C-alpha positions as CSV (number, residue, x, y, z in Angstrom):
1,M,-10.8,-11.2,-21.4
2,T,-11.5,-12.8,-17.7
3,T,-14.3,-10.9,-16.3
4,S,-14.4,-10.2,-12.5
5,K,-17.5,-12.8,-12.0
6,E,-15.5,-15.7,-13.8
7,V,-12.6,-15.0,-11.6
8,K,-14.4,-15.0,-8.4
9,D,-16.0,-18.2,-9.4
10,A,-13.0,-19.7,-10.0
11,Y,-11.1,-18.4,-6.9
12,C,-11.0,-20.7,-4.0
13,R,-11.3,-18.9,-0.7
14,C,-9.3,-20.6,1.6
15,E,-9.0,-19.8,5.3
16,E,-6.8,-16.7,6.1
17,Q,-3.5,-17.1,8.0
18,S,-3.4,-13.5,9.4
19,D,-6.1,-11.1,10.1
20,D,-4.4,-7.7,9.1
21,A,-5.3,-5.8,6.0
22,M,-3.4,-6.2,3.0
23,A,0.0,-4.0,3.5
24,M,3.1,-3.1,2.0
25,S,5.9,-1.0,3.2
26,F,9.1,0.4,2.3
27,C,12.3,1.0,4.2
28,H,15.2,3.7,4.4
29,C,18.0,2.3,2.3
30,E,21.9,3.0,2.1
31,A,22.6,1.6,-1.4
32,R,20.3,1.2,-4.7
33,S,20.6,-0.1,-8.1
34,A,18.4,0.1,-11.0
35,V,15.5,-1.8,-11.9
36,A,12.7,-2.2,-14.6
37,I,9.4,-4.0,-14.4
38,S,7.6,-4.6,-17.3
39,V,3.8,-5.6,-17.2
40,E,1.5,-7.0,-20.0
41,G,-1.6,-5.1,-19.7
42,H,-4.9,-3.9,-21.2
43,G,-4.7,-4.5,-25.3
44,G,-1.8,-6.5,-24.9
45,G,0.8,-3.6,-24.8
46,I,3.7,-3.5,-22.5
47,A,4.3,-0.8,-19.8
48,S,7.6,-0.1,-18.2
49,L,9.3,2.3,-15.6
50,R,12.5,2.2,-14.8
51,S,13.6,3.1,-11.0
52,Q,15.3,2.5,-8.2
53,R,16.0,-0.8,-6.2
54,Q,16.8,-0.5,-2.8
55,V,19.3,-2.9,-1.5
56,G,19.4,-1.7,2.2
57,R,18.4,-3.3,5.5
58,V,15.4,-2.1,8.2
59,R,16.1,-1.7,11.5
60,N,14.7,-4.6,13.3
61,D,17.4,-5.4,15.3
62,R,15.3,-5.4,18.9
63,Q,14.3,-9.2,18.3
64,G,16.4,-10.3,15.6
65,L,13.9,-10.6,13.2
66,P,14.4,-10.5,9.4
67,N,13.8,-7.3,7.6
68,T,10.6,-6.2,6.3
69,R,11.5,-6.5,2.9
70,E,12.7,-9.9,3.1
71,V,9.6,-10.8,5.1
72,F,7.5,-9.7,2.0
73,D,9.4,-11.2,-0.6
74,E,9.1,-14.5,1.3
75,I,5.2,-14.2,1.6
76,A,4.1,-12.6,-1.6
77,E,2.9,-15.6,-3.1
78,S,0.5,-16.5,-0.2
79,W,-0.4,-12.8,0.0
80,Y,-1.6,-13.1,-3.3
81,R,-4.0,-15.8,-2.5
82,F,-5.1,-14.8,0.7
83,R,-5.4,-10.9,-0.1
84,H,-6.9,-11.3,-3.5
85,W,-9.4,-8.6,-3.1
86,S,-8.8,-5.2,-1.9
87,R,-10.5,-4.5,1.9
88,F,-11.4,-1.1,0.7
89,T,-13.3,-1.7,-2.7
90,R,-16.0,0.4,-1.6
91,E,-13.8,3.4,-0.8
92,L,-11.8,3.2,-3.9
93,E,-14.7,2.7,-6.0
94,E,-16.2,6.1,-4.4
95,L,-12.5,8.1,-5.2
96,A,-12.8,6.8,-8.7
97,L,-15.9,8.4,-8.9
98,R,-14.8,11.7,-7.2
99,W,-11.4,11.6,-9.2
100,R,-12.8,10.4,-12.3
101,K,-9.5,10.3,-14.3
102,G,-5.9,11.1,-14.2
103,R,-2.4,10.0,-13.3
104,L,-2.9,7.4,-10.3
105,L,0.1,6.7,-8.2
106,N,-0.3,3.6,-5.6
107,V,2.2,3.6,-3.3
108,G,3.2,0.1,-1.6
109,C,0.8,-1.4,-4.2
110,A,1.8,-5.0,-3.5
111,H,0.2,-7.3,-5.5
112,G,-2.1,-4.9,-7.3
113,P,-5.9,-5.4,-6.0
114,D,-6.2,-1.9,-5.3
115,F,-5.9,-0.8,-8.6
116,L,-9.4,-2.4,-9.7
117,P,-11.8,0.4,-9.5
118,F,-9.4,2.7,-11.4
119,K,-8.7,0.3,-14.7
120,E,-10.9,2.1,-16.9
121,N,-10.5,5.7,-16.9
122,F,-6.8,6.3,-15.0
123,G,-3.1,5.9,-16.0
124,L,-1.8,3.6,-13.6
125,W,1.6,3.5,-11.9
126,G,2.4,1.4,-8.9
127,V,5.6,1.1,-6.7
128,D,6.9,-1.3,-3.8
129,F,10.0,-2.5,-2.3
130,S,9.5,-6.0,-2.8
131,T,10.4,-7.4,-6.2
132,Q,8.6,-10.5,-5.4
133,M,5.4,-9.0,-4.5
134,L,5.7,-6.9,-7.8
135,K,5.9,-9.8,-9.6
136,Q,2.5,-11.0,-8.2
137,A,1.3,-7.6,-9.4
138,Q,2.3,-8.5,-13.2
139,K,0.1,-11.5,-12.7
140,Y,-2.6,-9.7,-11.3
141,A,-2.9,-7.1,-14.0
142,A,-2.4,-9.7,-16.7
143,K,-5.4,-11.5,-14.8
144,F,-7.7,-8.5,-15.0
145,D,-6.5,-7.0,-18.1
146,F,-5.3,-3.8,-17.0
147,E,-2.1,-1.6,-18.0
148,V,0.3,-0.6,-15.1
149,N,3.6,0.9,-14.7
150,L,5.6,-1.0,-11.7
151,A,8.9,-0.2,-10.2
152,V,10.7,-1.1,-7.1
153,A,11.0,1.9,-5.1
154,D,11.3,3.2,-1.8
155,A,8.6,5.6,-0.3
156,L,10.9,7.8,1.1
157,S,12.5,8.6,-2.2
158,L,9.9,8.1,-5.0
159,P,11.6,8.0,-8.5
160,F,9.3,10.6,-10.2
161,P,9.8,14.4,-10.6
162,D,7.7,16.9,-8.6
163,N,4.0,17.5,-9.2
164,T,3.6,14.4,-11.3
165,F,0.4,12.7,-10.5
166,D,-3.3,13.8,-10.1
167,C,-4.0,11.7,-7.4
168,A,-2.5,8.7,-5.1
169,I,-3.6,5.9,-3.0
170,V,-1.3,4.7,0.0
171,V,-3.5,1.5,1.3
172,A,-1.7,0.3,4.3
173,T,1.8,1.2,3.7
174,Y,2.9,3.9,6.1
175,H,2.5,1.9,9.3
176,H,5.5,-0.4,8.1
177,I,7.9,2.4,8.2
178,E,9.8,2.7,11.3
179,G,11.3,5.7,12.9
180,D,9.5,9.1,13.3
181,K,11.7,11.0,10.9
182,Q,11.3,8.4,8.4
183,R,7.5,8.5,8.3
184,R,7.6,12.5,8.2
185,K,9.8,12.0,5.3
186,A,7.5,9.4,3.3
187,F,4.4,11.8,3.8
188,Q,6.5,14.5,2.3
189,E,7.6,12.9,-0.5
190,L,3.9,11.8,-1.1
191,G,3.3,15.8,-1.2
192,R,6.2,16.3,-3.5
193,V,5.0,13.9,-6.4
194,L,1.2,15.4,-6.1
195,K,0.3,18.0,-8.6
196,P,-1.2,21.0,-6.7
197,G,-4.9,20.4,-5.6
198,G,-4.1,16.7,-5.9
199,E,-5.8,14.2,-3.8
200,A,-4.7,11.1,-1.8
201,F,-6.2,8.3,-0.1
202,V,-4.0,7.1,2.8
203,T,-4.9,4.3,5.2
204,V,-2.9,3.0,8.4
205,W,-3.8,0.6,11.4
206,N,-5.4,2.2,14.5
207,R,-3.5,2.0,17.8
208,W,-6.9,1.9,19.6
209,Q,-8.5,-1.2,17.8
210,P,-9.4,-3.7,20.5
211,R,-6.8,-6.3,19.6
212,F,-3.9,-3.9,20.6
213,W,-5.4,-2.4,23.6
214,L,-3.0,-4.1,25.8
215,K,0.0,-3.7,23.4
216,G,2.4,-0.6,23.0
217,K,2.4,1.8,19.6
218,E,4.9,-0.7,18.0
219,V,4.1,-4.5,17.5
220,N,5.4,-7.5,15.2
221,V,2.4,-9.1,13.7
222,P,3.0,-13.0,12.6
223,W,2.2,-14.4,9.2
224,K,2.6,-18.3,8.5
225,S,4.3,-19.2,5.3
226,R,5.5,-22.7,4.1
227,G,5.5,-23.8,7.6
228,R,7.4,-20.8,9.0
229,V,6.0,-17.9,11.3
230,L,7.5,-14.5,9.8
231,Y,6.9,-11.1,11.5
232,R,6.0,-8.0,10.0
233,Y,6.8,-4.5,12.0
234,Y,3.6,-2.2,12.4
235,Y,3.5,1.3,14.1
236,L,0.1,1.9,15.1
237,F,-1.5,5.5,14.7
238,S,-4.0,7.1,16.4
239,Y,-6.6,9.6,14.8
240,N,-5.3,12.6,16.2
241,E,-1.5,11.9,15.4
242,L,-2.1,10.8,11.8
243,H,-3.9,14.1,11.3
244,K,-1.0,16.1,13.0
245,L,1.5,14.4,10.9
246,L,-0.3,15.2,7.6
247,T,-1.1,18.6,8.3
248,Q,2.7,18.9,9.1
249,A,3.5,17.6,5.9
250,G,1.6,20.1,4.2
251,F,-1.7,18.4,3.2
252,Q,-5.1,19.6,3.9
253,V,-7.2,17.0,5.5
254,V,-10.3,16.8,3.7
255,S,-11.9,14.0,6.0
256,I,-10.5,11.4,8.5
257,F,-12.6,8.2,9.2
258,P,-12.7,4.6,9.8
259,E,-13.1,2.1,7.0
260,Q,-16.8,1.4,6.1
261,S,-16.9,-1.9,7.3
262,H,-16.6,-0.5,10.8
263,R,-19.5,-1.3,13.1
264,F,-18.6,0.0,16.2
265,L,-20.3,3.0,17.4
266,L,-17.1,5.0,17.9
267,K,-14.6,5.4,15.0
268,F,-11.9,5.6,17.6
269,F,-11.8,1.7,17.9
270,S,-12.1,1.2,14.0
271,R,-9.3,-1.1,12.3
272,N,-8.3,1.1,10.2
273,I,-8.1,5.0,9.9
274,C,-8.5,6.3,6.4
275,A,-7.9,9.8,5.4
276,L,-8.5,11.5,2.5
277,I,-5.9,14.4,2.1
278,K,-5.3,17.5,-0.6
279,K,-2.2,19.2,-1.5
C-alpha cells in the first residue's frame, strides 16, 4: 500500500499553469448513451456503476469556443498533475468528522482528490461528465488505495433514485453550468438524491474576488495544455445569490463562509464561497 507521505515525497510539484480551484462541470444534454466505469479499489475489489453518458454540446457560441466537456477531456492529464491535492482539505477533513460515515456522492469529482478525507468510513460515489477525468480518477483511487463507484453523468440529471445519499460534496462544479434555469435544476437534483436531513458541502467561485472586479459575472478562464490555450466557462456567484438559490431549491443553509485559506478581513472578497447545506 502506498502511503500519503510516500506519494507526496515522490510527487513533483511543477509550476501551475492556471490559478483556479480544482473544478469540474456538467452541461445540459439532448442525447445520452449508457456507460459503465469500473475502479480497482481498496482490497483489490472492483466497484462499478452504470449510468448515462451525455453527448450533447454546451452553449458556448459567444466566442466560438470548444464546449466545456471537450475542454476538460483535453486537460484531464495535466489537471491530474497540477491539481493533485484538494484545495479544501481542511474543510473536507472537518466534514468527515462531522458526518462520520454513510453513502457520499461527489458531484463533479474530476480526478478524485476530494475523496481522500472520506476514504476510510464512507461508501463513495463520484459523477463527472468528462470521461477522461474519470480515467484519471481511476488512477487516483488505485494510487491512494480506496474504492469508489464512478459514472459519467450530468449534474442536471443525476442517475440515482430519490433519497439515496447521506451526504454530498460539490466542489467547484456549479460555476461551470451555463444558464439560470440549468443552475437551479442542478441544485434541485442534488436535493432530490440526498436523504431527508442529509447535508452537502458546496463551493463556487466568488464574483467579488479581486481578480474579477473589472469583469462581468460570466468569464472564460484560460488553461494551457499541450501548447494550446483552452478556455473554461465560469459563472461567478455572490454570497447573497448563492444563499438565495440554495434556499429556493429547498435547502436549509447551515452556514456560508470563505475557504479557510482566505486571509482578507472581509469574507466578501474571498476567492471561493463555501456553503454547508441541509435537506
